[in-house]
C-alpha positions in Angstrom: 28.0 -22.9 27.0 27.4 -25.1 23.8 29.1 -23.6 20.8 26.6 -24.2 17.7 29.1 -25.9 14.5 29.1 -24.2 11.3 26.7 -26.9 8.6 29.4 -29.1 6.4 29.7 -28.4 2.6 27.2 -31.1 2.3 24.6 -29.8 4.4 25.4 -26.0 3.1 24.7 -27.2 -0.6 21.5 -29.2 0.7 20.2 -25.5 2.3 21.7 -23.4 -1.2 19.7 -26.1 -2.9 16.4 -25.9 -0.9 16.8 -21.8 -1.1 17.5 -21.4 2.6 20.7 -19.3 3.3 20.7 -20.1 6.8 21.7 -23.1 9.2 20.0 -25.3 10.8 20.3 -23.7 14.5 19.2 -20.3 14.1 15.7 -22.3 14.0 14.1 -20.3 11.2 14.9 -22.9 8.7 12.4 -25.2 11.1 9.9 -22.1 11.1 9.6 -21.7 7.3 9.5 -25.9 6.8 6.7 -26.6 9.6 4.2 -23.5 8.2 2.4 -26.6 6.6 -1.1 -25.7 6.3 -4.8 -27.9 6.6 -4.6 -28.5 2.9 -0.7 -30.4 2.6 1.1 -26.8 1.3 4.3 -25.7 2.7 3.6 -22.0 3.3 6.4 -19.9 2.9 6.7 -16.0 2.2 8.6 -17.2 -0.8 5.9 -19.4 -2.2 3.1 -17.6 -1.1 4.7 -14.8 -3.4 4.0 -16.6 -6.0 0.1 -16.5 -6.1 -1.1 -13.4 -7.9 -3.2 -11.9 -4.9 -0.4 -12.0 -2.4 1.8 -10.4 -5.2 -0.4 -7.5 -6.1 -1.3 -6.8 -2.0 2.4 -6.7 -1.5 3.1 -4.6 -4.4 0.4 -2.4 -3.6 1.4 -1.3 0.4 4.8 -0.9 -0.6 4.9 0.7 -3.6 1.9 2.9 -2.1 4.1 3.9 1.0 7.6 4.0 -0.9 5.9 6.9 -3.0 4.7 9.0 -0.2 7.4 11.8 0.5 9.2 11.6 3.8 10.7 14.3 5.8 12.0 14.9 9.3 10.6 18.1 11.0 11.9 20.4 13.5 9.5 22.1 16.0 9.6 26.2 16.4 8.8 27.8 19.5 5.9 29.4 18.0 4.0 25.9 17.3 5.3 26.0 13.4 7.6 23.1 11.9 10.8 23.9 9.4 12.3 20.6 7.8 15.6 19.6 9.5 17.8 19.5 6.8 20.7 19.7 8.6 19.8 16.9 10.8 22.2 13.5 10.1 19.3 11.5 9.8 17.7 13.5 7.3 20.4 12.8 4.8 20.7 9.1 5.3 16.8 8.4 5.5 15.3 11.4 2.9 18.3 11.6 0.2 20.6 8.3 0.0 20.2 5.5 2.9 23.2 3.7 1.6 25.1 3.6 -1.4 22.8 1.3 -3.0 19.3 2.2 -2.3 17.4 5.1 -3.1 15.0 6.5 -0.5 12.2 4.7 -2.4 13.6 1.5 -2.7 14.9 1.2 0.7 10.8 2.1 2.0 9.8 -0.4 -0.4 12.1 -3.2 0.8 11.1 -2.4 4.4 7.5 -2.5 3.2 7.8 -5.6 2.1 9.2 -7.3 5.0 6.5 -6.1 7.4 4.1 -7.5 4.7 5.8 -10.9 4.5 7.7 -11.5 7.3 5.9 -9.4 10.1 9.4 -7.3 11.0 11.4 -5.3 9.6 15.3 -4.8 10.6 17.7 -2.0 9.7 21.0 -1.9 10.9 22.9 1.7 11.7 26.0 1.9 10.0 28.0 4.1 12.7 31.4 5.9 12.4 32.0 7.0 16.1 28.6 8.7 17.1 27.5 9.7 13.4 25.0 7.9 11.3 26.3 7.1 8.0 24.2 4.6 6.4 21.0 2.0 6.8 21.1 -1.6 5.6 18.3 -3.2 5.5 18.2 -7.1 6.7 16.9 -10.3 6.0 13.8 -10.9 8.4 14.4 -14.4 7.6 17.8 -14.4 9.0 17.1 -12.7 12.4 16.7 -14.3 15.7 15.6 -12.1 18.4 15.8 -13.4 22.1 14.6 -11.8 25.0 17.8 -12.6 27.6 17.6 -12.9 31.3 18.2 -9.5 32.1 15.1 -8.1 30.1 17.4 -7.1 27.2 16.9 -7.9 23.5 19.6 -9.7 21.3 19.9 -9.8 17.6 21.6 -12.6 16.2 21.8 -12.3 12.3 23.2 -15.0 10.2 25.0 -14.4 6.6 27.4 -15.7 4.6 30.2 -15.6 6.6 28.5 -17.1 10.0 26.8 -15.6 12.9 27.2 -12.3 14.8 25.1 -10.4 17.3 24.3 -6.9 16.5 24.2 -4.6 19.4 20.5 -3.0 20.0 21.4 0.5 19.7 22.5 -0.3 15.9 19.5 -1.7 15.3 16.0 -0.5 14.0 13.4 -3.0 14.5 9.8 -2.1 13.2 7.4 -4.8 14.1 3.9 -5.2 12.4 1.0 -7.0 14.5 2.4 -9.2 17.7 1.2 -10.4 21.0 4.2 -10.8 22.6 6.4 -7.2 22.3 9.4 -8.8 20.5 8.5 -10.0 17.0 5.8 -8.9 14.6 3.6 -12.2 13.9 4.5 -13.7 10.8 1.6 -13.1 8.4 2.5 -16.2 6.1 2.5 -18.8 9.4 -0.7 -16.5 11.0 -2.5 -17.4 7.6 -1.1 -20.5 6.6 -4.2 -22.1 6.0 -6.0 -19.6 4.1 -3.0 -19.5 1.9 -2.3 -22.8 1.4 -5.9 -23.3 0.5 -5.3 -20.9 -2.2 -2.2 -22.5 -3.5 -3.5 -25.8 -3.6 -6.6 -24.5 -6.1 -4.2 -22.9 -8.0 -2.2 -26.2 -8.3 -5.1 -28.1 -9.5 -6.7 -25.7 -11.9 -3.3 -25.9 -13.3 -3.0 -29.5 -13.5 -6.5 -29.7 -15.3 -5.2 -27.4 -18.3 -2.2 -30.0 -18.1 -4.0 -33.5 -17.6 -7.8 -32.9 -18.5 -9.7 -33.2 -21.0 -11.2 -30.0 -22.7 -14.4 -30.9 -25.1 -16.9 -28.8 -26.2 -19.3 -31.8 -27.1 -19.7 -35.8 -27.8 -21.2 -37.8 -30.5 -22.8 -40.8 -29.0 -23.3 -44.0 -31.3 -25.9 -46.6 -30.3 -23.5 -49.5 -32.1 -19.7 -49.4 -32.3 -17.8 -47.4 -35.4 -15.0 -48.9 -36.8 -11.8 -46.8 -37.7 -12.9 -45.8 -41.2 -16.3 -44.7 -39.8 -14.4 -42.6 -37.2 -12.6 -40.6 -39.5 -15.1 -40.1 -41.8 -16.8 -38.6 -38.9 -14.1 -36.6 -38.0 -14.0 -35.0 -41.3 -17.6 -34.6 -41.4 -17.8 -32.8 -38.2 -14.9 -29.9 -39.5 -17.5 -28.5 -41.7 -19.4 -27.2 -38.4 -16.7 -26.2 -36.3 -15.4 -22.4 -36.4 -17.0 -18.9 -36.6 -17.5 -19.2 -39.9 -19.7 -22.1 -40.1 -22.1 -21.1 -36.5 -25.6 -21.7 -37.9 -25.1 -24.7 -40.2 -27.6 -27.3 -39.9 -25.9 -30.4 -38.7 -27.3 -34.0 -40.1 -26.5 -36.9 -37.7 -27.1 -40.6 -39.2 -26.7 -44.4 -38.0 -28.4 -43.6 -34.7 -25.7 -40.5 -33.9 -26.8 -38.1 -30.8 -25.0 -35.0 -30.2 -24.5 -34.2 -26.3 -23.1 -30.5 -25.6 -20.5 -30.3 -22.5 -21.3 -27.1 -20.7 -19.0 -26.4 -17.7 -18.8 -29.2 -15.4 -19.8 -28.4 -12.1 -16.2 -29.1 -10.8 -14.8 -26.5 -12.7 -17.2 -24.0 -11.8 -16.8 -24.8 -8.2 -12.9 -24.1 -8.7 -14.0 -20.5 -10.2 -15.5 -19.6 -7.2 -13.0 -21.2 -4.7 -10.3 -19.0 -6.5 -12.1 -16.3 -6.2 -13.0 -16.4 -2.6 -9.4 -17.2 -2.0 -8.7 -13.7 -3.7 -11.1 -12.1 -1.0 -9.5 -13.5 1.8 -6.3 -12.9 1.1 -7.3 -9.5 0.7 -8.7 -9.6 4.2 -5.3 -10.6 5.7 -3.5 -8.0 4.2 -6.5 -5.5 4.6 -6.4 -4.3 0.7 -9.8 -3.8 -1.0 -10.5 -6.4 -3.7 -10.8 -3.8 -6.4 -7.3 -2.4 -5.9 -5.7 -5.8 -6.6 -7.9 -5.9 -9.8 -11.0 -8.2 -8.4 -13.9 -6.4 -9.6 -16.4 -9.6 -9.7 -18.7 -8.0 -7.1 -19.8 -4.3 -6.3 -17.2 -2.5 -3.8 -18.9 -1.2 -0.7 -16.3 1.5 -0.5 -16.5 5.0 -1.5 -17.7 5.7 -4.7 -15.1 8.5 -5.9 -11.6 8.2 -6.4 -10.8 10.7 -3.8 -13.1 8.7 -1.2 -11.6 5.5 -2.1 -8.0 6.8 -1.8 -9.0 8.7 1.5 -10.7 5.2 3.2 -7.5 3.2 1.9 -5.2 5.6 3.3 -7.2 5.8 6.9 -7.8 2.1 7.5 -4.6 0.8 5.3 -1.8 2.8 5.4 -2.5 5.0 8.5 -1.3 2.2 11.0 1.9 1.3 8.6 2.6 5.1 8.3 2.3 5.7 12.0 4.1 2.6 13.0 7.0 3.4 11.0 7.0 7.2 11.3 7.5 6.3 15.5 9.9 3.9 15.0 11.8 6.4 13.4 11.5 8.8 15.8 12.7 6.1 19.0 15.8 4.7 16.8 17.1 7.8 14.5 16.0 10.7 16.4 16.5 9.5 19.9 12.6 10.4 21.0 13.4 14.0 20.7 10.3 16.4 21.1 11.6 18.7 18.8 12.1 16.3 16.1 9.6 13.9 14.3 9.3 12.1 11.0 6.2 12.6 8.9 5.1 11.3 5.5 3.4 13.5 3.3 -0.3 11.8 2.5 -1.3 14.2 0.2 0.5 12.6 -2.5 -2.0 10.3 -2.6 -4.2 12.8 -3.9 -2.1 14.2 -6.8 -4.1 12.1 -9.2 -7.1 13.8 -8.2 -7.3 17.1 -9.8 -10.5 17.9 -8.7 -9.8 16.9 -5.1 -6.8 19.4 -5.2 -8.6 22.2 -6.7 -11.3 22.3 -4.0 -8.5 21.6 -0.9 -6.2 24.3 -2.2 -9.2 26.6 -3.0 -10.7 26.6 0.6 -7.1 26.7 2.0 -6.6 30.0 0.0 -10.0 31.2 0.8 -10.1 31.1 4.5 -6.1 32.4 4.7 -4.5 29.5 6.6 -2.3 28.7 2.9 -0.9 31.3 0.6 -0.5 31.3 -3.4 3.4 30.6 -2.9 2.5 27.8 -0.8 0.8 26.4 -2.8 3.0 26.3 -5.9 5.2 25.0 -3.7 3.5 21.8 -3.1 2.6 21.8 -6.9 6.6 22.0 -7.5 6.2 25.5 -9.0 8.6 28.4 -8.5 7.0 31.3 -6.2 5.9 34.3 -7.6 5.9 37.9 -6.7 3.3 38.8 -4.2 2.2 35.3 -3.2 3.1 35.2 -0.1 0.1 37.3 1.3 -2.4 35.6 3.0 -6.2 36.7 1.7 -9.5 35.9 2.6 -13.0 36.3 0.7 -15.0 39.6 1.2 -18.0 38.4 2.1 -16.2 36.7 5.3 -16.9 40.2 6.8 -18.1 40.6 10.3 -21.8 41.5 10.7 -20.4 44.8 12.9 -18.5 45.9 10.1 -21.2 45.8 7.6 -23.8 47.4 9.6 -21.3 50.3 9.8 -20.1 50.4 6.5 -23.9 49.6 4.7 -25.2 52.1 2.0 -27.8 52.7 5.1 -25.1 53.6 7.8 -23.3 55.7 5.0 -26.4 57.8 3.9 -27.3 58.4 7.8 -23.9 59.6 8.6 -24.3 61.9 5.8 -27.6 63.2 6.8 -26.3 64.1 10.2 -23.2 65.6 9.4 -25.4 68.1 7.1 -27.7 68.7 9.9 -24.5 69.9 11.8 -23.0 71.9 9.4 -26.5 73.7 7.2 -29.3 73.5 9.5 -31.1 75.8 7.7 -30.6 74.3 4.0 -32.8 71.3 3.2 -31.2 68.3 2.8 -31.8 67.6 -0.7 -30.1 70.9 -1.6 -27.1 70.1 0.7 -23.5 70.5 -0.8 -22.7 67.3 0.5 -25.5 65.6 -1.0 -24.5 67.0 -5.0 -20.7 66.0 -3.8 -21.6 62.7 -3.1 
């Protein structure tokens, strides 16, 4: 078996200067540098994040998911559920994943790795059979290989060298992929789109660095000497600025003024930059208006609640289900009575009208109590708040027939005829009592 040698000092210094903290034998170095797009730009996650659209999409997805409460539940025999506070995975995943991270920071890094690298690797630190911490790993330093016996081998490269991590100690969350081993890298699959956006941004920056920006030109039929140019330049200063707007300028000596508007090349570049934002948003499945691109009218819902609902359904839900199922597989041992779930109601917290309508429907139909609502709003319970109530007008039709005024009058009249057969109903003691 061939043993790969560690790179020497010169090679290590070169890799550190290039910003690649891995060795050449891992293959990741070549993956990054073979990602040359048709525009000639080399696309990698580190370079793509410099684009404002990529930065905004990754931040939107990772921060939105990191703010959603994540809990581990246990199913009860009656079909209900309760929070599995005493489970070891709950204490690690929902309270303190490791010594350096909060649950929000841990989930933010996990989702950002999925967005940029297509994979997220978390190492499970164990003491015997007990889980003690979860440590996220850098996807660019991991090599996953399918062995001849069908098992997977995870080789991770650190500053101290390579090490093989056992499969039982790895939680591997895969993004969209075709081989079932690893998720596809979005930066590699979309290298032409992202590379084109990088080229357009660089061209726009070069225009301001090297381009000529003028509002107009003066043309003369005969050459001007230096004295005439300076006198003409001082004359033109009297007509520039907002305070001199509307003044009439007199040109002499055959001079002609030509106004310069935006040239077609610059206008086309603005359109290309706008289209690049929409293309990048399409790769991340993010609506453009959520990253500040509002040039065109959105075809999404008109209300904030509708926008959040579609963003949750079409964009976030596939990622949430993927993470939940991987947690159940890797941390809960696929136990049917234990499951992880994100509380997506947090997305509606900014919509007070939507929350009010949701709670009102729950209270009026009796499937939530007032203390259930107060618990969701982080309010203390109240006395008598555990009673489930319904609207009075939601009475069965049979009860309305029996309890109506006509039915009551008929019952009183029947009772009078039985008790006082010789007394008219109008003079009945029952009628006076009623």
